N, C-alpha and C positions, 0 to 999 in steps of 0.2 A: 178908438181905440181899436187896433188890429183882434178879430178871436182867432187866439192860437189853442191847438189841444196839444199836449208835453206828453210822450211816451219814456216812461222811466223804466231803464232797462240794466239787469242784473241777471244771476245765474247760478243753477249750483250744479256740484259737478264740476269735471275738467273731459275737454273734447281729447288728452292723452290717453291713452291705451293703458299707457304703465299707471293712470293714477285709478282709485281704488274700486270707484264710481260705475256703476253699469249703466248710466243715464245722462246724456248731460241735455237740462234745461235752462233754455234761454226765455227769461219771462220776462215779462214788463205790466206797470200800469200807466193806462190813460187817463187823462185828469183833464178837464180845461182848465188851461192857466188861472183865470180867474179863481178858482178852485183850490188855487193850491194852498193860502191861508187858511181856509175854511178846516182840511185837512190838517196841516199843521197845527191847528188851534184842536183838534180834537184829538191827536194822538201823542200832544203834550199832555194833556189832562189824562189821559190813559195812562201816562207812563208813572203822573202824578200820585196817581190813585193809588193805582197796583204795585209801584216799585220806588215809591217816594222819591223818584228824581228826574223830571222830566227830559234832563240832556243822555239820558241812557239811551244808546243806539239799538236796536233789532238788529238782533244776528239771530235769524231762527233756526238753525244748530244750535246753541244756547237757551236758544228759548224750550224748544225742545226737551232738549237733554238737561234740563232746569242747573245749566251751568252759571257760574258768575256772577252778575246782578239777580237771574234768574232764580237761584238756588232757592230762593226762600220759598220760594212754588210746593218745594220736596215738603215742605211743615203742613205748608194748606192747600191739600189740592183742592179745596170746593174754591176758594181766592183764587186760584190758578183756571180753572174751568172758567169764573165767572168774570176773568180778564181776558179768556180765548174768545168766550161768546159776544163780548163788547168789540173787540179788535173785530173778528168779524163782521158783528153789524154796521162796522165803518167801512169795513170794507165793503160789502154790499150795497154801499147809495146807490143809488140811480145815475147818479154822474160818474162813475167810479167806472173802466171797463177793464176787464183783466183778457193778456197776451199771454200764450205760450206758444215754444218749438221743442219739440223732443224728439231726440235723437235715442234710441234704442243702439251703444256702442257696439255690439256685440254682433250685432247686424250692421250696422256700417262696415263695420270688418271686414264681413262675408262679403261684401260690395266692392270690394276693394277700398273704402276710401279712408284717407288718413286723418289726422285731428287738423289740420287744413282746412280738407275739407268739409269736416263738420261745422267747425267753422264757420265757411264760405256760406253754406248754406242755412244754416240757420240764421245769421243776420240777413242773410239777402231775403228769404221767406219775412222775416220779421218784418220789414222795414217794407216790403212790397203789400203786407196784409194792412199794416196800420194805414198806409195810402188808400188801397181801395179800400176799407169799410172804414174808416174815419176824416175822412181829409178831402170829400165831396165838394164842402163849401166853406171849409175853413182851412185854415194854415198850420206846420207843425213843427213841433221842435223835439230833437231825438237830447235826453241824458244820460249818458251810459257811468253804470258805476266802472271805474279804470283798472284794466288789468292788463300790465305792458306787455304781454305776448299776444295777448287777443285784440287789443284795440286798431290794430294796423288791418284788421279782417273787417272790422266794423265800419270804420273807413272805407276801407277799398269796397266795400258792398254799397255804400251811400255813394262813394264815387261813382261807380257803375250802374247806376239810377239814374245818378244825375246825367250821364251820357247818353244813354238809351232810353230810363222811362222803365212801362212794364209794360211792352208790346201787347201781353191777351189781354190789356184790359182799355186796350186805347190810350195808356198813359205815355204822351212820350217825355224825354228827356227834360226839355224846359218846361213843360208841365210838373215833371218830380221837383223840377228847383223852385216852382214857385209854393208848391203845395211843402216845401222839408225848407223850412230856412236858416237855420242852424241844427248842429249836431256837436253835444258838448263831453267830456269828460272830468271827470270828479272822483275825488279817492272819499274815505271814509269822513275825512277830516270836514268833509264839506258840508256834514249832517244832512243832509239834503232827506225829506220825510218821505219822499215818495222814492226814490232809492233803496231806503230800508225795507217801507212794504215789497217791493219789489224782490228785494230777498228773500224776505218769509214767503213771497208766492212761488216763490220758483221749488219750494220742500213741499208745497201744498201739491202742486204739478208733479212732482215730482210719487207723491204720494196712490195721487188719482194715477196715474196714470198703472202704477204697478197694483192698485186694485182691480184697474181695469181690466187685468193680464194674466187675473189670478195669482198674484204676489202676494195678495194680502186674504189671507183667507177668515182671519176673525180682529177687524176692524177695532181700534178703540175707539169712544166716543166723539173722539177728538178729531179724528180721520173721518167718522161720519161727518162731522161737522163741516169738514174743508170740500170733501166729495159736495155737498149740497151747495154748498157755497159755489163753488163751479161749475155747478150743474145748472145753478139757477143765472150766472152772468151769462155760460156759452147758449141761454137759449132769446137771452134781450135782444129783442129786434130792433129798439132804437138805437140802440146803443150796446153793437154786435161783439161779443168776447172771440177770441182769436185761441181756438187747442187745434194746432198741428204735428201730428207726428209724422215726423218724416221718415222712419225707416223704426 
């Protein structure tokens, strides 16, 4: 059986300048396809243990704001921290890599970028880094949380790289096509665990970026845990992370 790596994509914020988000963060979870079942089982057990329902969908904003099924954590902060510690421990598996492309929208606007430029550059960078850092001796698949307005720019970036490759890395279009063999768009009803985890990671990356630029002066215990996780994953030389701030 051919060995594959999967890049599961989601984001936080919107590229539109009319949206209240200050940053657009494209986030990815990279994992061997054969590891998906293990991750699925670990997350289902986590959900069952702390939320008593293994089918609950992880939405990081709800998790952090303790809304919906996560409101249970309002009454038990100790249980909440235990949940996050176990979740972060799963994310810290040596088989997983974290990938982020971040764009500060105010800086992008000053450069004359519009929302389309933000999306094009973010998707293109993410796919380039995935191919460059993770697909030297294996093939890859891309699975993305579908968002109707954005999907066409992900497909556009994929098609562009299929045509010209990544010239700066000596990767031709034909070589790219051999490396990336599929691109799938899924919605939340597909209940993909890796997509749910990518959603959670987007908020973490946004938090780390804000801390790096001094936007969070007194981080919480959870925010410190998020920073520590991402810092550890970014220096992994065997399974390298991706943390690209475009502007």
